[in-house]
Each structure stands twice: as C-alpha cells, then as structure tokens.
N, C-alpha and C positions, 0 to 999 in steps of 0.2 A: 504494499500499499504505500503510495507516494507520500512524502511528509508535506505537511502544509506550508504554503509560501507565506514567508514574512513579508511585510509590506515592501514592495519593490516599486520603482519608478516605472510608469506606464510606457515610457520611451526606451529605446535601447540602452544598454549599459555594459561596461566592462566587467568581466569576471572578477578582475583583480579589485575593483571598486567595491563590488559586492562583498568579496571575502573581508575587506578592510572594514566593511560596515557590520560584519558578524554574521553572514550567510553562511549556511553550510554546503558541502558538496551535494548532499541529497536534495537540498532546496533548489539548487541551481540545475539539477537534473529532472525537476517537475515537468511533466507533459504540457504544461501550459506555456513553457518557454521553448525557443527555438535557437539553436545555435549556427548562424549563417556562416560565420568563420571562426577560427579557434580565439578564445578569449573574449567572445561577445555573446550576449544573450538579447533575445528580443521577444515579444508576445508572439506565441505560435499563430495566433489568429490574424496577425500582421504580416505573416511571411509571405503572402502572395500579393503584396502591395509593393509596387517597384520603389516608390519614394522611401517608405519605411524601411525596407530592406538595404536601400543605398544609405540611409541614415546610420543604420547599425554597422554596415561595413566601414563607413568614413569615420568611425571612433578609431580604428587601427591606422589611419592614413598617417604617412610621414608628411613633413613639410615639402610639397612639391607633387604630391599624388593628387590625380584629378580624375573624374569620370569622364570617359571619351568614347569616341567610336560609337556603336550601336546604342550603348547605354546613354551616352550624352543625348543622342538623337530623341531617345524616347523621352528623357526628362525635359527636352527642349518642345515636346509635343509634336515633333515631326513624324510623319506617316512611314511606318515601317511595313514591310511585306508581311502578309498574313502567316508565313511559316516561322517568322521570327518569334522566338519565346524569350522576351527580355528578362525574365526571371531566372533562367536556365544559367546563365553566365553574365557576369558584370565586367565590363571592360574599364580598366583602369590604367591611365598612362602616368609614367614616374618621371621626372627630370633627370637629366643627364648626371651621371655619377651615382645614382641609386640603382640597385638592382630592380628589375621589373617584378611586380608583385606575383606570387605564385601561391594559388589556392585552388581547391576544387571548384569553387564557385567564381573565381576571378580569372580573366584573360588579361594577362600583364602586357604592357608596352612600354616602351621607352621614347625618349625625345619630347617630353612635355616641357613647355616654355610658360613661365609665370604669366606673361602677359596675354597668353592665349586661354587664360582660364577666368572664370568669374564666378559669383555666387548666385545659384538659381535655387530659390526657396531654400537658402542657407546651405546649399550643397556645393562643393566645388566641382564645376563641370566646364568643359572646353567651350569656348565662345562658339556661335554658330558657324561663323567662316572656317575655324580650325576643325570643327565636327565635320562639316562638309569635305575639307581635304582628307580627313581621316577615312570618311566613308568611301572615297574613291579608291583606297588601297584595298578595299574589301570587293571590288567587282572583278569580273572576269568571266571566263567560259568553262572553267574545270568543274569537276564534280563537288569540290569543296567550297566552290563559291557561294558567298553568303548574299550578295546583291548582283542582280542582272543591270545592264546599262539603264534599261526601262525604269527599274527601281530607283536608280541614281537621278534619273530626269525628274521623277515624281518628287524626291527629295529636295531636289534644285529648285523645283517650282515653289515648294514649301518654304525653303530657306528664303527665297526672294520675297514671298509673302510675309515674312515676319514683320516687314515695316520698319526695320531698324537701320540706321546709318551705316552700320558695319556690314550689312547684308544685301546692300544693293548689287547690281551686276558689276559695276565698275569696282567695288571692293573685292568681289570674288574674283575678278580678273586679276587684280593686284595681289590677292593671295597666291594665285596660281604663278605668278611671276616669280615669287620667292621660294616656291615649291619646287625648286629646280630638279631635285633627284628623288623627289617622292614617288612611290609606287601608285599608278593609276592616274598620273598626270594626264596623259592624253584622253583617257576615258572621261576624266573631269572636264577637259575643255570641249569634248563632244557633248556630254551632258548639258554644258552651260550654254552652248550654241543652240541646243534643242529647247532649253527651258524658257518659260515665259512668265512674266508677272501677273499678278490679278487673278490667279486660278484659284478657285475656291475648295477643290476636292481632288484626291489622288485619281478617281475615275475620270474626271475631266482631263486630267493630264493624259491618261492613257487612251482616251478618245481622240484627242489631239494628235497623238503619236501614229494611232493606227490611220488616221486620215492622211496624213504625210505620208506614211509607208505605202498606202493604197493610191498614190498619185494625186491627191487632192492638194491645192496650194495650202500653206499653213493659215489658218483663220486669224482673224483679230480676236484677242482674248479679253472678255470682261469690259467691253466698250459700253459707254453711255450712249444711247440713242435720244437725240433731241429733235422736236419738230416745233417750229415757231417758238423757239426758246423755251419750250415745255419738256420737261423730262419725259420720256416715253418708257424705256425699259433698259434693262442691262443683261442681255443675253450672255450665257456662258461663252459662245464663240459666234463669230459671225464673218460673212464676206460681204462687206458694204457695197461693193460695185454690182454685187449680183442680189442684193436685198435678201439675203439667205441667213437665216440663224439657226444656231443648235442649242437646244436646252436639254441638259442631262438631268433626269429625275431619278435619284435614288431611292431605295426601298423606304428610307425615313424621310424623304423631302418634305412631305407635307405635315407640319406638327398641329395643324388646326384647318378648321373649314375656312377661316379667315384668309389664311395663307394661300389655300388652293384657290379660292375666288379671286385673290389679287392677282396671282400667276395668270389665271385664265383671262382676266381683264388686260393685262399687259400684252399678252399674246395676240389677243383681238385687236388691240390698238395698233400693234405692229402689221397686222394682216390688212388693216384699213388702210395703211400708208404704203401698201404695196408689197410687204415683205412675206416670205415664206417661212414658217417656224417648223423646224424639224424637232420633234421631242423624242429623245432617245431614253431607252430603259436598258437595265442591265444585260437582259438577253439580247437586245439589238446589237450590243457590243461584243459579248462574250460568245454567242451562239449562232447568231444570224447577221454576221457582218456582212457578208456578200449581199444579202437583201437591203441592208443598210445603206450600202454604196449605191445600189440601184435606186433607191428613193432619192438619195442626193443628186445622182446623175440626172434624174427626171426633173428634180427641182431647178437645177442649173438650166436645163433645156427650156422648161416653162418659162423661166425668168429672161430667156433669150441672151444667155451669157455663156460664152465658151471658156469653161474653166481652165483650159489649157493656155489661155491668155493671161491668166492671173498670177500675179507673183506672190511669194510667200510674204505674209505680213511680219515685220520685224518686231522684236520686243521694244518696248518704250518704257521709260522710267517714270512716266506720268500716264494716268488712264487715258485711254483714247476717247475721244468724244466725236460721234457721228451725227453730223446734222442732216436730218432726212427731210426732203422736200416732198409735198404731197403731190401725187399724180393726178 
C-alpha cells in the first residue's frame, strides 16, 4: 500500500528539494507522481501536458539549455504534422562547451546561442526564426525524416503569420544568410520561396501547394476585396484577374449559425460583383483533387480567362487590397 503523500507543491519539483523538506523515498514513489527525468517529480495527472512536462524538465537545465526544434515549435503554437507526438521526446539545445543533454525523454542538440532564446510562458525557447532554421535540419526524403518539405512550408507560413518583427520574410532571409553551413539550408530556401503571409490554417497552405503543383498560378492569399470603398470579403485565396476565389471550410469552420450566415452573405456579395466562389472541403483536397481541378478549370473558362496567361502572385509584407468594380 503506497504511503500517503505529505503536502507537496502542485508544480514540478526537484527530488533533492523534497528530501531536504523531509519527504521519504516511498512518498516520492507514490503513483500520483511522475518522474519525467531523473531527479524531478511532477503530478502524474499533468504528464500529458506539454507545457507542464517542459516546466518539469527545465528544472534540470543548465545555463545555456533551451527548448528547440519540434518542442520549441509546439510551444510557439506552430502547426506540426499529425504523426508528431510532442510528448514522446523533448528537443533541448545546449550552448557550445556543454555536452548535449542525454536522457530517454530528451533529444539533445548543440549550438544554442543565448540571443536566439527567449522566455515563452517563462520557459526558455528558441526564438521563432532560430526554431525555423532548426526545423529545416529535420527535413529530407529518408525513412527517418521527421518533416517533409510540404510540412516545412506549412510551418513557414505559420512563422510568417506570427506577426512579429523578427519573423518577417526579410528577417527569415537574413537568418538564412548567416546559417551558412546549417543542414537543410537549401530546403529552407525552397520553403521560404513557396511560403505566403496571411495564411489562416495549415490546410490552406496544402491547398495552395497542390494548386501550384497541378499547374495553376499561385493565387493571392488573404486579400481584402473592396467595392466602392466598402469591404466585401477576405477569401482564403483568389485570382483577381479572373474574379475567382477559393474558400476552404474545415470540419470545425462554423462555430455558430451567425458565422455561417455571415460567410454565406459575403459569398453572395462576391457573386453579385461577378466573382466565382469555389468552396472546398477536406475530401475535395484529400480524395477528389482531380475533380476539384476540373471545377477550377471550368470556373476559369466561365470567367473567360486563360489561366496559362496568369503569373504567380508574389508574397507581400502588407495584406493585398483588391478593388472590385461592379460589372
């Protein structure tokens, strides 16, 4: 029968501190406690919470240790592929001169730089630009690859979407310029060229990439449409010259009847202005892409526009504004 717990802090704590406070070995083996790494205990009920797990592991950090790579991305709220399980391994980078961390839960890396780390909810985390560079080293085509190039473009869109002065396209390009010998540099360059600002979801990124791969010109992303100085809509993607817009509706897109009605009104307003609005759902992208391409080709034909004559829309640091004249 496990011994009863003496009052212990609700937050993670060091075993050494618990012993100093008078706790016994049996008390620290209570099933209500979890040992994420040697010398640390935390509430077992919090073991599946990434932030709580990181707080526990951070108690053992040396000066110069910081969460990095996939763990930093998760803590920053960046979208990771579905197969990634952030609780299985935590990525920790250590500064030069320190041995990389070694533990069953920890993937250790070297090369941390103090100015590339900041406090995210009081946890040491690599800054978004450095996190992005580190993620580039995890791409490839081998069986052990953790991220595909498409995954990296999704992440790059999300980094650009953080709306932080240090995560603009210019800042990421500058970060690449001093990342001379880093693994994945060319992949990062490719991902940055394909990335766009003002993307609202990972699936929108994947739709755009599939469009380009299927021969469509890269659309304008997240533009504001205006008519007679009045805001009309902000479609996920559009080709202004053809007056064609794409809206991606995910499984949880509508949180209320009011939102659904608002979206329908905006789409009807666009159609009154001579626009075609193509609404896509997950099956249109994942299992019926050929039919989706057919719908788009028909839309271009109906609008009287040869899509082969359209150029790719470039990325812009400021949200695009499209003034729509009534037909």
